[in-house]
C-alpha positions as a Markdown table, in Angstrom:
| # | Residue | x | y | z |
|---|---|---|---|---|
| 1 | Phe | 1.5 | -17.9 | -2.4 |
| 2 | Ser | 2.0 | -19.1 | -5.9 |
| 3 | Thr | -0.9 | -16.9 | -7.1 |
| 4 | Asn | 1.3 | -13.9 | -6.2 |
| 5 | Leu | 4.2 | -15.0 | -8.3 |
| 6 | Ala | 5.0 | -12.8 | -11.3 |
| 7 | Ala | 7.2 | -13.5 | -14.2 |
| 8 | Gly | 10.5 | -11.6 | -14.2 |
| 9 | Ser | 13.7 | -11.2 | -12.2 |
| 10 | Gln | 13.4 | -11.3 | -8.4 |
| 11 | Ala | 16.1 | -10.3 | -5.9 |
| 12 | Thr | 17.0 | -12.8 | -3.2 |
| 13 | Leu | 19.7 | -13.0 | -0.6 |
| 14 | Gly | 21.7 | -15.3 | -2.8 |
| 15 | Gly | 21.3 | -13.2 | -6.0 |
| 16 | Asn | 18.7 | -12.7 | -8.6 |
| 17 | Val | 16.4 | -15.5 | -9.7 |
| 18 | Thr | 14.1 | -15.6 | -12.8 |
| 19 | Ile | 10.5 | -16.7 | -12.5 |
| 20 | Ala | 8.6 | -17.7 | -15.6 |
| 21 | Gly | 5.1 | -19.1 | -16.2 |
| 22 | Thr | 4.6 | -22.4 | -18.0 |
| 23 | Glu | 1.9 | -23.3 | -20.6 |
| 24 | Ala | 0.4 | -25.8 | -18.0 |
| 25 | Gly | -0.2 | -22.9 | -15.6 |
| 26 | Gly | 2.8 | -23.6 | -13.3 |
| 27 | Tyr | 6.0 | -21.8 | -12.7 |
| 28 | Thr | 9.8 | -22.3 | -13.2 |
| 29 | Val | 12.4 | -20.6 | -11.1 |
| 30 | Gly | 16.1 | -20.4 | -12.2 |
| 31 | Gly | 19.3 | -18.7 | -11.1 |
| 32 | Ala | 22.2 | -17.7 | -13.3 |
| 33 | Gly | 24.1 | -20.8 | -12.2 |
| 34 | Asn | 21.4 | -23.1 | -13.6 |
| 35 | Gly | 22.0 | -22.2 | -17.2 |
| 36 | Thr | 19.0 | -23.2 | -19.3 |
| 37 | Thr | 17.6 | -25.7 | -16.8 |
| 38 | Pro | 15.4 | -24.0 | -14.3 |
| 39 | Ala | 13.7 | -25.6 | -11.3 |
| 40 | Arg | 10.1 | -26.4 | -11.6 |
| 41 | Ile | 7.6 | -25.7 | -8.8 |
| 42 | Asn | 5.6 | -28.8 | -8.1 |
| 43 | Ala | 2.0 | -27.7 | -8.2 |
| 44 | Ala | 0.9 | -30.5 | -5.9 |
| 45 | Arg | 3.3 | -29.3 | -3.3 |
| 46 | Ser | 3.1 | -25.5 | -3.4 |
| 47 | Asn | 1.5 | -23.1 | -1.0 |
| 48 | Leu | 2.4 | -25.2 | 2.1 |
| 49 | Val | 1.8 | -22.8 | 5.0 |
| 50 | Thr | 4.3 | -23.1 | 7.9 |
| 51 | Thr | 4.7 | -21.2 | 11.1 |
| 52 | Asn | 7.1 | -18.6 | 9.5 |
| 53 | Gly | 6.1 | -18.5 | 5.8 |
| 54 | Val | 5.0 | -20.5 | 2.8 |
| 55 | Val | 6.9 | -23.3 | 1.2 |
| 56 | His | 6.9 | -24.4 | -2.5 |
| 57 | Gln | 8.5 | -27.8 | -3.4 |
| 58 | Ile | 10.8 | -27.6 | -6.4 |
| 59 | Asp | 12.6 | -30.3 | -8.3 |
| 60 | Arg | 16.2 | -29.1 | -8.0 |
| 61 | Val | 18.6 | -26.7 | -6.2 |
| 62 | Ile | 18.5 | -23.1 | -7.4 |
| 63 | Leu | 22.0 | -21.8 | -8.1 |
| 64 | Pro | 22.4 | -18.0 | -7.8 |
């Protein structure tokens, strides 16, 4: 869940991504391929429980 996200680098199958908090209380997620434009987690569409995990809607593709 988004409440468990912590700022810093996280390993994924596609490479490391960087999670950062925002002043508005949300989060951004970026891979090295995104340069200085990270994806933003849409607070209204986060923590969507599915049968095999949790989904967070973001506003762009994360490039590892």
